[in-house]
C-alpha positions in Angstrom: -48.0 -3.0 -50.9 -50.5 -5.4 -52.5 -53.2 -4.5 -50.0 -52.6 -0.8 -50.7 -52.8 -1.3 -54.4 -56.1 -3.2 -54.0 -57.5 -0.3 -52.0 -56.3 2.3 -54.5 -57.6 0.3 -57.4 -61.2 0.1 -56.2 -62.6 2.8 -58.4 -60.5 1.8 -61.5 -61.7 -1.8 -61.2 -65.3 -0.8 -60.4 -65.5 1.2 -63.7 -62.8 -0.9 -65.5 -60.8 2.2 -66.3 -57.5 1.0 -67.7 -55.8 4.4 -67.7 -56.3 4.9 -64.0 -55.1 1.3 -63.4 -52.1 1.8 -65.7 -51.1 4.9 -63.7 -51.3 3.0 -60.5 -49.2 0.1 -61.9 -46.6 2.6 -63.2 -46.1 3.9 -59.7 -45.8 0.3 -58.4 -43.1 -0.6 -60.9 -40.9 2.1 -59.6 -39.9 -0.6 -57.2 -37.4 -2.9 -59.0 -38.5 -6.0 -57.1 -42.0 -6.0 -58.7 -41.8 -8.4 -61.6 -45.4 -8.8 -62.7 -48.8 -7.4 -61.8 -52.3 -8.3 -63.2 -55.5 -6.6 -62.3 -58.6 -8.9 -62.8 -62.3 -8.1 -62.7 -64.8 -10.0 -60.6 -64.9 -12.7 -63.3 -61.2 -13.1 -63.2 -60.7 -11.6 -66.6 -57.6 -9.5 -66.8 -58.1 -5.7 -67.1 -54.5 -4.5 -67.0 -51.2 -6.6 -67.1 -47.7 -5.2 -66.7 -44.2 -6.6 -66.2 -40.9 -5.1 -65.1 -39.0 -5.7 -68.4 -41.3 -4.0 -70.8 -43.4 -1.9 -68.4 -46.1 -2.3 -71.0 -49.2 -4.5 -71.2 -48.1 -8.1 -71.0 -49.9 -11.2 -72.2 -50.5 -13.8 -69.5 -52.6 -16.7 -69.0 -52.0 -17.0 -65.3 -55.4 -16.6 -63.9 -56.1 -16.7 -60.1 -57.1 -20.3 -59.1 -60.6 -20.9 -58.0 -59.3 -22.2 -54.6 -57.8 -18.7 -54.1 -61.1 -17.0 -54.8 -62.8 -19.4 -52.3 -60.3 -18.3 -49.7 -61.1 -14.6 -50.4 -64.8 -15.4 -49.9 -63.8 -16.7 -46.5 -62.6 -13.2 -45.6 -58.9 -13.9 -46.2 -57.0 -10.6 -46.8 -54.4 -12.1 -49.2 -53.0 -15.5 -50.4 -49.3 -15.9 -51.0 -47.0 -18.5 -52.5 -43.1 -18.7 -52.7 -41.8 -20.4 -55.7 -38.5 -20.3 -57.7 -37.1 -17.2 -55.8 -40.3 -15.2 -56.2 -43.3 -14.4 -54.0 -46.7 -14.6 -55.7 -49.4 -12.8 -53.8 -53.1 -12.3 -54.7 -55.5 -9.9 -53.0 -59.2 -9.1 -53.6 -60.4 -5.7 -54.6 -63.4 -4.8 -52.6 -66.0 -2.1 -52.5 -67.7 -1.2 -49.2 -71.3 -0.2 -48.4 -71.4 3.5 -47.6 -72.9 3.1 -44.2 -70.1 0.8 -43.1 -67.1 3.0 -44.2 -65.0 4.4 -41.4 -64.8 8.0 -42.5 -62.6 9.0 -39.6 -60.0 6.4 -40.9 -60.3 7.8 -44.4 -59.5 11.3 -43.2 -56.5 10.0 -41.3 -55.2 8.4 -44.5 -55.3 4.8 -43.3 -58.7 3.3 -44.2 -59.7 0.2 -42.5 -60.6 -2.2 -45.3 -61.5 -4.9 -43.0 -65.3 -5.5 -42.8 -66.5 -4.0 -39.5 -69.5 -6.3 -38.9 -69.6 -9.2 -41.3 -68.8 -10.3 -44.9 -72.1 -8.7 -46.0 -70.5 -5.2 -45.5 -68.2 -5.5 -48.6 -68.3 -6.9 -52.1 -65.4 -8.3 -54.1 -65.3 -6.5 -57.5 -61.9 -7.8 -58.7 -58.5 -9.2 -58.0 -54.9 -8.2 -58.1 -52.1 -10.7 -58.7 -48.5 -9.6 -58.0 -45.2 -11.4 -58.5 -42.3 -10.0 -56.4 -38.6 -10.9 -56.8 -37.2 -12.1 -53.5 -33.7 -11.5 -54.6 -34.4 -7.9 -55.4 -36.3 -7.6 -52.1 -33.5 -9.1 -50.1 -30.9 -6.9 -51.9 -33.0 -3.9 -51.1 -33.3 -5.0 -47.4 -29.6 -5.6 -47.3 -29.0 -2.1 -48.8 -31.3 -0.6 -46.2 -29.6 -2.7 -43.5 -26.2 -1.5 -44.6 -27.3 2.1 -44.6 -28.9 1.6 -41.2 -25.6 0.1 -39.9 -23.6 3.0 -41.4 -26.0 5.6 -39.9 -26.1 3.8 -36.6 -22.3 3.6 -36.7 -21.9 7.3 -37.4 -24.4 8.1 -34.7 -22.6 5.8 -32.3 -19.3 7.4 -33.2 -20.7 10.9 -32.8 -22.3 9.9 -29.5 -19.0 8.3 -28.3 -17.1 11.4 -29.3 -19.6 13.6 -27.5 -19.5 11.3 -24.5 -15.7 11.2 -24.4 -15.6 15.0 -24.5 -18.1 15.2 -21.7 -16.2 12.6 -19.7 -12.9 14.4 -20.5 -14.4 17.7 -19.3 -16.1 16.3 -16.2 -13.7 13.6 -15.1 -10.4 13.2 -16.9 -9.4 16.9 -16.9 -10.2 17.4 -13.2 -8.4 14.2 -12.3 -5.3 15.3 -14.3 -5.4 18.7 -12.6 -5.7 16.9 -9.2 -2.9 14.5 -10.0 -0.6 17.4 -11.1 -1.4 19.4 -8.0 -0.9 16.4 -5.7 2.6 15.8 -7.3 3.5 19.5 -6.7 2.4 19.3 -3.1 4.2 16.0 -2.6 7.4 17.7 -3.5 7.0 19.9 -0.4 5.1 22.9 -1.8 2.4 22.8 0.9 1.4 26.4 0.2 -0.1 25.3 -3.1 -3.9 24.7 -3.6 -5.6 22.6 -6.3 -8.0 24.7 -8.4 -11.0 22.6 -9.2 -14.4 24.3 -8.9 -16.8 21.5 -9.8 -19.6 20.5 -7.4 -19.4 16.8 -7.9 -17.5 14.1 -6.0 -14.2 15.2 -7.5 -14.8 18.8 -6.3 -15.7 17.6 -2.8 -12.5 15.4 -2.8 -10.5 18.4 -3.9 -11.9 20.7 -1.2 -11.1 18.0 1.4 -7.6 17.6 0.0 -7.0 21.3 0.0 -8.2 21.6 3.6 -5.8 18.7 4.6 -2.9 20.4 2.8 -3.6 23.7 4.6 -3.5 21.8 7.9 -0.3 20.1 6.9 1.2 23.5 5.9 0.3 25.1 9.2 1.6 22.1 11.2 4.8 22.1 9.1 5.4 25.7 9.9 4.8 25.1 13.6 7.2 22.1 13.5 9.8 24.2 11.8 9.6 26.8 14.6 9.7 24.0 17.2 12.7 22.4 15.4 14.6 25.7 15.4 13.8 26.1 19.1 15.0 22.5 19.7 18.2 23.1 17.8 18.9 26.2 20.0 18.1 24.1 23.1 20.3 21.3 21.9 23.2 23.6 21.3 22.8 25.0 24.8 22.6 21.5 26.3 25.7 20.4 24.3 27.5 23.4 25.7 26.3 22.6 29.2 27.3 19.0 28.8 30.8 20.0 27.6 31.2 22.3 30.5 30.0 19.6 32.9 32.5 17.1 31.4 35.3 19.6 31.7 34.3 20.3 35.3 34.2 16.6 36.2 37.5 16.0 34.6 39.1 19.0 36.3 37.5 18.2 39.7 38.4 14.5 39.5 42.0 15.3 38.8 42.1 17.8 41.6 40.5 15.3 44.1 42.8 12.5 43.2 46.0 14.3 44.2 45.1 14.9 47.8 43.3 11.6 48.1 46.4 9.7 46.9 48.3 11.7 49.6 45.8 10.6 52.3 46.1 7.0 51.3 49.9 7.1 51.0 50.4 8.7 54.5 47.9 6.2 56.0 49.9 3.3 54.7 53.1 4.9 56.0 51.6 5.2 59.5 50.2 1.6 59.3 53.7 0.3 58.6 55.0 2.2 61.7 57.6 4.2 59.8 56.6 7.3 61.8 56.6 5.5 65.0 54.6 2.8 66.9 50.7 3.1 66.9 48.1 1.5 69.1 45.6 -1.1 68.0 42.8 1.5 68.0 44.9 3.8 65.9 45.7 1.0 63.5 42.0 0.2 63.1 41.2 3.8 62.4 44.0 4.0 59.8 42.7 0.8 58.1 39.3 2.5 57.7 40.8 5.7 56.4 42.9 3.7 53.9 40.1 1.5 52.6 37.6 4.4 52.4 40.2 6.5 50.5 40.8 3.6 48.0 37.1 3.2 47.5 36.7 6.9 46.9 39.7 6.9 44.6 37.9 4.2 42.5 34.8 6.3 42.3 36.7 9.4 41.3 38.7 7.4 38.6 35.3 6.2 37.2 34.0 9.7 36.9 37.3 10.8 35.3 37.2 8.0 32.8 33.6 8.7 31.9 34.4 12.4 31.4 37.3 11.4 29.1 35.1 9.0 27.1 32.3 11.6 26.7 34.8 14.3 25.5 36.6 11.8 23.2 39.9 12.3 25.0 40.3 8.8 26.3 43.1 7.1 24.3 44.2 3.5 24.3 47.9 2.7 24.6 48.1 -0.8 23.0 50.9 -3.2 23.7 51.5 -7.0 23.5 50.0 -8.7 26.6 50.2 -12.1 28.1 46.6 -13.2 28.8 47.4 -15.5 31.6 49.5 -12.9 33.5 46.6 -10.4 33.2 44.1 -12.9 34.6 46.4 -13.9 37.5 47.0 -10.3 38.4 43.3 -9.4 38.4 42.3 -12.6 40.3 45.0 -11.9 43.0 43.4 -8.4 43.5 39.9 -9.9 43.8 40.7 -12.9 45.9 40.7 -11.1 49.3 37.1 -9.9 48.6 36.0 -13.5 47.7 37.7 -14.9 50.8 36.0 -12.3 53.0 32.6 -13.5 51.6 33.7 -17.1 51.9 33.0 -17.9 48.2 35.3 -19.6 45.7 37.1 -17.7 42.9 38.2 -20.2 40.3 40.3 -19.9 37.1 39.6 -22.3 34.2 42.3 -21.9 31.6 43.8 -24.7 29.5 46.9 -24.4 27.3 48.9 -21.5 26.0 47.3 -18.4 24.5 48.6 -16.2 21.7 49.6 -12.6 22.7 46.8 -10.0 23.0 47.3 -6.5 21.5 45.5 -4.2 23.9 45.7 -1.4 26.5 47.0 -3.2 29.7 45.4 -0.7 32.1 42.0 -0.8 30.4 42.0 -4.6 30.1 42.8 -4.9 33.8 40.0 -2.3 34.5 37.5 -4.3 32.4 38.2 -7.6 34.1 38.4 -6.1 37.6 35.0 -4.4 37.2 33.2 -7.5 36.0 34.9 -10.0 38.5 34.5 -7.7 41.5 30.8 -7.1 40.5 30.3 -10.9 40.3 31.8 -11.4 43.8 29.8 -8.5 45.2 26.4 -10.0 44.2 27.3 -13.7 45.0 26.5 -14.9 48.5 26.9 -18.6 48.1 28.8 -20.7 45.7 31.5 -18.9 43.7 32.8 -17.1 40.6 34.5 -18.9 37.7 36.7 -17.2 35.2 37.4 -19.0 31.8 39.3 -17.9 28.7 39.7 -19.4 25.2 40.6 -18.3 21.7 37.7 -18.3 19.1 37.9 -17.0 15.5 41.0 -14.8 16.2 39.3 -13.3 19.3 39.9 -13.7 23.0 36.7 -14.8 24.7 36.7 -14.4 28.5 33.7 -15.6 30.4 32.9 -14.7 34.1 30.1 -16.8 35.6 28.7 -16.6 39.1 26.1 -18.3 41.3 24.7 -15.0 42.5 21.3 -13.3 42.5 21.0 -13.1 38.7 19.4 -10.5 36.6 15.9 -10.3 35.0 15.9 -10.5 31.2 14.2 -7.2 30.8 16.8 -5.6 33.1 19.9 -6.8 31.3 20.1 -3.7 28.9 19.7 -1.4 31.9 22.9 -2.5 33.7 25.1 -0.9 31.0 23.3 2.5 31.4 25.3 5.3 33.1 24.4 6.1 36.7 21.8 3.3 36.6 21.3 0.8 39.4 18.6 -1.9 39.4 16.0 -1.8 42.1 16.3 -4.5 44.8 17.4 -4.7 48.4 20.6 -6.7 47.6 21.7 -4.2 44.9 20.9 -1.2 47.0 22.7 -2.7 50.0 25.9 -3.2 48.0 25.9 0.4 46.8 28.0 1.8 43.9 27.6 4.7 41.4 26.3 2.7 38.5 29.2 3.6 36.3 31.4 0.5 36.4 29.6 -1.6 33.8 28.8 1.4 31.6 32.5 2.3 31.5 33.4 -1.4 30.9 31.2 -1.6 27.9 32.7 1.6 26.4 36.2 0.2 26.9 35.4 -3.2 25.4 33.9 -1.4 22.3 36.9 0.9 22.0 39.0 -2.3 21.6 36.6 -3.4 18.8 35.0 -6.0 21.0 31.6 -6.9 22.4 30.2 -7.8 25.8 27.1 -10.0 26.3 25.2 -11.2 29.4 23.1 -14.3 30.1 21.4 -14.6 33.4 18.7 -16.5 35.3 17.2 -14.7 38.4 18.2 -16.6 41.5 20.7 -18.9 39.7 23.5 -16.5 38.6 24.9 -14.6 35.6 27.5 -15.1 33.0 29.4 -12.2 31.2 31.1 -12.9 27.9 33.8 -10.4 26.8 35.1 -10.8 23.2 38.2 -8.8 22.2 40.2 -9.2 18.9 43.7 -10.5 19.5 45.1 -7.9 17.1 
């Protein structure tokens, strides 16, 4: 400001025109932070003096010190001093030789008052001393700063609002539409499509998602058709299974009657009731009788399985003596053990409480397991133990036979399933005995478990509730 005033005052100082200088100072005093201004001539005599309070000519004796003038002569642009909350600044008023004036700068409105070549290009014709209130200046700067903050804040808010609208239009709205569409589709409406037509990443994601939904919709329809077909096929299979079960039950019943007659008449002839028979005839009748009994067991198994599958097998529970049941079964199995020259041992201590169960089916359970153990034991023996544990009857049948692999244990309870192996195949059987045994144990509310080591033997544990 002081430098501009010095430049504008060149003509007024040169001709010492107080009116021109007074007009310039009046313009300067529009700024409230200007306290005092004095324009001096080259001899440091005041030409015009003005202060902020009166805005009239003021009396002052504050001349510019000679040291300041010396600084100006050394090409200093201005000299300043801060004292008592004010800034005192003094600048020289110069006139320039015509040949050194930068006319291009004058036309652009910003003259270069710096000597272009040396100090000989300009002449000091006066001085301007100005006193500025720092408080007013700071207040003005604070005022400007506050307005700048307000303007910047408003601009920031406007920009943020604009940016939020852009983000809302470009990101949030598409995501909301996508999320709503995904929820609708997740509820099973696979024929719906998400309508987002942008060409950015969200649009690409939507297109991929819609394509995936169309594929799921098509596959779902295909699966529905296949499921309907499967339901129809299952109904047909259930009907065929029902007819098969009824046929087996009917045929088993029809076969048992003549078979019982064959076995009965064979035994009558063996006893000589119909007259004496030769040794050869006796041997043939023994074969007929044993084969008939074996066939009767197989037919009984098929009949039991048919009843279980049709849900027609009923239990007739009664109070049983556990020891009597075991003795009866062991007596039936002992000839088979004696024939193979292996031991059949009973390990029972003390008295047992009565067992509420179906006598025929408990006999069948024990007979199947013990005869199976004898069948696959070639050396050693079979041991039958019983004890009461937690209101359950726990019967264990252990043998020293060929054993079962761990992975094969679940297979032995499958219907019509026989494990591979020469010994098993040699002993024959339908593969129904243990399957029926498991069903009968579970019908009594019990469980059957197996532990076995190949080559060392097996142990079957049957647990049946006492009541």
